[in-house]
PyMOL CGO cylinders between C-alpha atoms (Angstrom):
from pymol import cmd
from pymol.cgo import CYLINDER

trace = [
    CYLINDER, 56.66, 45.07, 112.54, 59.00, 44.03, 109.74, 0.3, 1, 1, 1, 1, 1, 1,
    CYLINDER, 59.00, 44.03, 109.74, 62.72, 43.75, 110.31, 0.3, 1, 1, 1, 1, 1, 1,
    CYLINDER, 62.72, 43.75, 110.31, 63.34, 46.80, 108.09, 0.3, 1, 1, 1, 1, 1, 1,
    CYLINDER, 63.34, 46.80, 108.09, 60.72, 48.85, 109.96, 0.3, 1, 1, 1, 1, 1, 1,
    CYLINDER, 60.72, 48.85, 109.96, 62.29, 47.80, 113.25, 0.3, 1, 1, 1, 1, 1, 1,
    CYLINDER, 62.29, 47.80, 113.25, 65.74, 48.79, 111.98, 0.3, 1, 1, 1, 1, 1, 1,
    CYLINDER, 65.74, 48.79, 111.98, 64.41, 52.15, 110.78, 0.3, 1, 1, 1, 1, 1, 1,
    CYLINDER, 64.41, 52.15, 110.78, 62.77, 52.79, 114.16, 0.3, 1, 1, 1, 1, 1, 1,
    CYLINDER, 62.77, 52.79, 114.16, 65.99, 51.89, 115.98, 0.3, 1, 1, 1, 1, 1, 1,
    CYLINDER, 65.99, 51.89, 115.98, 68.05, 54.16, 113.72, 0.3, 1, 1, 1, 1, 1, 1,
    CYLINDER, 68.05, 54.16, 113.72, 65.64, 57.05, 114.26, 0.3, 1, 1, 1, 1, 1, 1,
    CYLINDER, 65.64, 57.05, 114.26, 65.78, 56.53, 118.00, 0.3, 1, 1, 1, 1, 1, 1,
    CYLINDER, 65.78, 56.53, 118.00, 69.59, 56.35, 117.92, 0.3, 1, 1, 1, 1, 1, 1,
    CYLINDER, 69.59, 56.35, 117.92, 69.79, 59.55, 115.83, 0.3, 1, 1, 1, 1, 1, 1,
    CYLINDER, 69.79, 59.55, 115.83, 67.62, 61.39, 118.34, 0.3, 1, 1, 1, 1, 1, 1,
    CYLINDER, 67.62, 61.39, 118.34, 69.61, 60.09, 121.33, 0.3, 1, 1, 1, 1, 1, 1,
    CYLINDER, 69.61, 60.09, 121.33, 72.90, 60.93, 119.61, 0.3, 1, 1, 1, 1, 1, 1,
    CYLINDER, 72.90, 60.93, 119.61, 71.92, 64.54, 118.97, 0.3, 1, 1, 1, 1, 1, 1,
    CYLINDER, 71.92, 64.54, 118.97, 70.25, 65.14, 122.36, 0.3, 1, 1, 1, 1, 1, 1,
    CYLINDER, 70.25, 65.14, 122.36, 72.92, 64.21, 124.90, 0.3, 1, 1, 1, 1, 1, 1,
    CYLINDER, 72.92, 64.21, 124.90, 72.66, 67.33, 127.06, 0.3, 1, 1, 1, 1, 1, 1,
    CYLINDER, 72.66, 67.33, 127.06, 75.88, 69.13, 126.18, 0.3, 1, 1, 1, 1, 1, 1,
    CYLINDER, 75.88, 69.13, 126.18, 76.91, 70.63, 122.88, 0.3, 1, 1, 1, 1, 1, 1,
    CYLINDER, 76.91, 70.63, 122.88, 80.24, 68.77, 122.90, 0.3, 1, 1, 1, 1, 1, 1,
    CYLINDER, 80.24, 68.77, 122.90, 78.58, 65.39, 123.39, 0.3, 1, 1, 1, 1, 1, 1,
    CYLINDER, 78.58, 65.39, 123.39, 75.92, 66.23, 120.78, 0.3, 1, 1, 1, 1, 1, 1,
    CYLINDER, 75.92, 66.23, 120.78, 78.61, 66.95, 118.21, 0.3, 1, 1, 1, 1, 1, 1,
    CYLINDER, 78.61, 66.95, 118.21, 80.59, 63.84, 119.07, 0.3, 1, 1, 1, 1, 1, 1,
    CYLINDER, 80.59, 63.84, 119.07, 77.73, 61.35, 119.17, 0.3, 1, 1, 1, 1, 1, 1,
    CYLINDER, 77.73, 61.35, 119.17, 75.55, 63.06, 116.56, 0.3, 1, 1, 1, 1, 1, 1,
    CYLINDER, 75.55, 63.06, 116.56, 78.38, 63.70, 114.13, 0.3, 1, 1, 1, 1, 1, 1,
    CYLINDER, 78.38, 63.70, 114.13, 79.52, 60.11, 114.47, 0.3, 1, 1, 1, 1, 1, 1,
    CYLINDER, 79.52, 60.11, 114.47, 76.00, 58.84, 113.85, 0.3, 1, 1, 1, 1, 1, 1,
    CYLINDER, 76.00, 58.84, 113.85, 75.49, 61.06, 110.80, 0.3, 1, 1, 1, 1, 1, 1,
    CYLINDER, 75.49, 61.06, 110.80, 78.79, 59.97, 109.27, 0.3, 1, 1, 1, 1, 1, 1,
    CYLINDER, 78.79, 59.97, 109.27, 78.66, 56.22, 109.90, 0.3, 1, 1, 1, 1, 1, 1,
    CYLINDER, 78.66, 56.22, 109.90, 75.09, 54.98, 110.43, 0.3, 1, 1, 1, 1, 1, 1,
    CYLINDER, 75.09, 54.98, 110.43, 74.50, 54.10, 106.77, 0.3, 1, 1, 1, 1, 1, 1,
    CYLINDER, 74.50, 54.10, 106.77, 77.33, 51.55, 106.98, 0.3, 1, 1, 1, 1, 1, 1,
    CYLINDER, 77.33, 51.55, 106.98, 76.00, 49.73, 110.04, 0.3, 1, 1, 1, 1, 1, 1,
    CYLINDER, 76.00, 49.73, 110.04, 74.56, 46.26, 110.08, 0.3, 1, 1, 1, 1, 1, 1,
    CYLINDER, 74.56, 46.26, 110.08, 72.66, 44.87, 113.08, 0.3, 1, 1, 1, 1, 1, 1,
    CYLINDER, 72.66, 44.87, 113.08, 75.87, 44.47, 115.09, 0.3, 1, 1, 1, 1, 1, 1,
    CYLINDER, 75.87, 44.47, 115.09, 77.06, 47.98, 114.28, 0.3, 1, 1, 1, 1, 1, 1,
    CYLINDER, 77.06, 47.98, 114.28, 73.78, 49.51, 115.38, 0.3, 1, 1, 1, 1, 1, 1,
    CYLINDER, 73.78, 49.51, 115.38, 73.74, 47.38, 118.55, 0.3, 1, 1, 1, 1, 1, 1,
    CYLINDER, 73.74, 47.38, 118.55, 77.27, 48.62, 119.36, 0.3, 1, 1, 1, 1, 1, 1,
    CYLINDER, 77.27, 48.62, 119.36, 76.18, 52.24, 118.98, 0.3, 1, 1, 1, 1, 1, 1,
    CYLINDER, 76.18, 52.24, 118.98, 73.02, 51.70, 121.02, 0.3, 1, 1, 1, 1, 1, 1,
    CYLINDER, 73.02, 51.70, 121.02, 75.13, 50.23, 123.84, 0.3, 1, 1, 1, 1, 1, 1,
    CYLINDER, 75.13, 50.23, 123.84, 77.50, 53.20, 123.56, 0.3, 1, 1, 1, 1, 1, 1,
    CYLINDER, 77.50, 53.20, 123.56, 74.54, 55.58, 123.93, 0.3, 1, 1, 1, 1, 1, 1,
    CYLINDER, 74.54, 55.58, 123.93, 73.76, 53.93, 127.27, 0.3, 1, 1, 1, 1, 1, 1,
    CYLINDER, 73.76, 53.93, 127.27, 77.18, 54.83, 128.66, 0.3, 1, 1, 1, 1, 1, 1,
    CYLINDER, 77.18, 54.83, 128.66, 78.07, 58.10, 130.37, 0.3, 1, 1, 1, 1, 1, 1,
    CYLINDER, 78.07, 58.10, 130.37, 79.07, 60.85, 127.95, 0.3, 1, 1, 1, 1, 1, 1,
    CYLINDER, 79.07, 60.85, 127.95, 82.14, 61.71, 130.00, 0.3, 1, 1, 1, 1, 1, 1,
    CYLINDER, 82.14, 61.71, 130.00, 83.46, 58.15, 129.71, 0.3, 1, 1, 1, 1, 1, 1,
    CYLINDER, 83.46, 58.15, 129.71, 82.80, 57.85, 125.97, 0.3, 1, 1, 1, 1, 1, 1,
    CYLINDER, 82.80, 57.85, 125.97, 84.40, 61.22, 125.31, 0.3, 1, 1, 1, 1, 1, 1,
    CYLINDER, 84.40, 61.22, 125.31, 87.44, 60.19, 127.34, 0.3, 1, 1, 1, 1, 1, 1,
    CYLINDER, 87.44, 60.19, 127.34, 87.75, 57.00, 125.28, 0.3, 1, 1, 1, 1, 1, 1,
    CYLINDER, 87.75, 57.00, 125.28, 87.45, 58.95, 122.03, 0.3, 1, 1, 1, 1, 1, 1,
    CYLINDER, 87.45, 58.95, 122.03, 90.02, 61.50, 123.18, 0.3, 1, 1, 1, 1, 1, 1,
    CYLINDER, 90.02, 61.50, 123.18, 92.38, 58.82, 124.43, 0.3, 1, 1, 1, 1, 1, 1,
    CYLINDER, 92.38, 58.82, 124.43, 92.46, 59.97, 128.04, 0.3, 1, 1, 1, 1, 1, 1,
    CYLINDER, 92.46, 59.97, 128.04, 90.99, 56.67, 129.30, 0.3, 1, 1, 1, 1, 1, 1,
    CYLINDER, 90.99, 56.67, 129.30, 91.39, 53.13, 128.08, 0.3, 1, 1, 1, 1, 1, 1,
    CYLINDER, 91.39, 53.13, 128.08, 88.53, 51.81, 125.96, 0.3, 1, 1, 1, 1, 1, 1,
    CYLINDER, 88.53, 51.81, 125.96, 86.72, 48.84, 127.57, 0.3, 1, 1, 1, 1, 1, 1,
    CYLINDER, 86.72, 48.84, 127.57, 87.07, 45.62, 125.57, 0.3, 1, 1, 1, 1, 1, 1,
    CYLINDER, 87.07, 45.62, 125.57, 83.35, 45.58, 124.74, 0.3, 1, 1, 1, 1, 1, 1,
    CYLINDER, 83.35, 45.58, 124.74, 83.72, 48.85, 122.82, 0.3, 1, 1, 1, 1, 1, 1,
    CYLINDER, 83.72, 48.85, 122.82, 87.20, 48.37, 121.34, 0.3, 1, 1, 1, 1, 1, 1,
    CYLINDER, 87.20, 48.37, 121.34, 87.54, 47.75, 117.63, 0.3, 1, 1, 1, 1, 1, 1,
    CYLINDER, 87.54, 47.75, 117.63, 86.94, 49.33, 114.26, 0.3, 1, 1, 1, 1, 1, 1,
    CYLINDER, 86.94, 49.33, 114.26, 83.98, 51.49, 115.29, 0.3, 1, 1, 1, 1, 1, 1,
    CYLINDER, 83.98, 51.49, 115.29, 85.81, 52.98, 118.27, 0.3, 1, 1, 1, 1, 1, 1,
    CYLINDER, 85.81, 52.98, 118.27, 88.87, 53.51, 116.08, 0.3, 1, 1, 1, 1, 1, 1,
    CYLINDER, 88.87, 53.51, 116.08, 86.67, 55.57, 113.75, 0.3, 1, 1, 1, 1, 1, 1,
    CYLINDER, 86.67, 55.57, 113.75, 85.23, 57.48, 116.71, 0.3, 1, 1, 1, 1, 1, 1,
    CYLINDER, 85.23, 57.48, 116.71, 88.72, 58.30, 117.97, 0.3, 1, 1, 1, 1, 1, 1,
    CYLINDER, 88.72, 58.30, 117.97, 89.62, 60.06, 114.71, 0.3, 1, 1, 1, 1, 1, 1,
    CYLINDER, 89.62, 60.06, 114.71, 87.13, 62.85, 115.52, 0.3, 1, 1, 1, 1, 1, 1,
    CYLINDER, 87.13, 62.85, 115.52, 87.16, 63.87, 111.84, 0.3, 1, 1, 1, 1, 1, 1,
    CYLINDER, 87.16, 63.87, 111.84, 83.37, 63.60, 111.74, 0.3, 1, 1, 1, 1, 1, 1,
    CYLINDER, 83.37, 63.60, 111.74, 82.85, 66.52, 114.14, 0.3, 1, 1, 1, 1, 1, 1,
    CYLINDER, 82.85, 66.52, 114.14, 81.80, 69.50, 112.02, 0.3, 1, 1, 1, 1, 1, 1,
    CYLINDER, 81.80, 69.50, 112.02, 81.77, 72.73, 114.00, 0.3, 1, 1, 1, 1, 1, 1,
]
cmd.load_cgo(trace, "trace")
């Protein structure tokens, strides 16, 4: 598989996982974030989001809402964008 095909497969998998979290709130947060930002991601950006998808929704939502501290491994520009919540279209 070529690198581009692998990246496309990973993006498709991430899109599905982002929009099928199990609760509507998490779907909007993860899915809306994916839809808004995925085109800007390089390999590291996609890897960050894939790791985020492996975490519990409740924890990620608490980080985005500012009710829990963000772990160092997820802190930075991408989490700052997630914390704005301006990508959630309801």
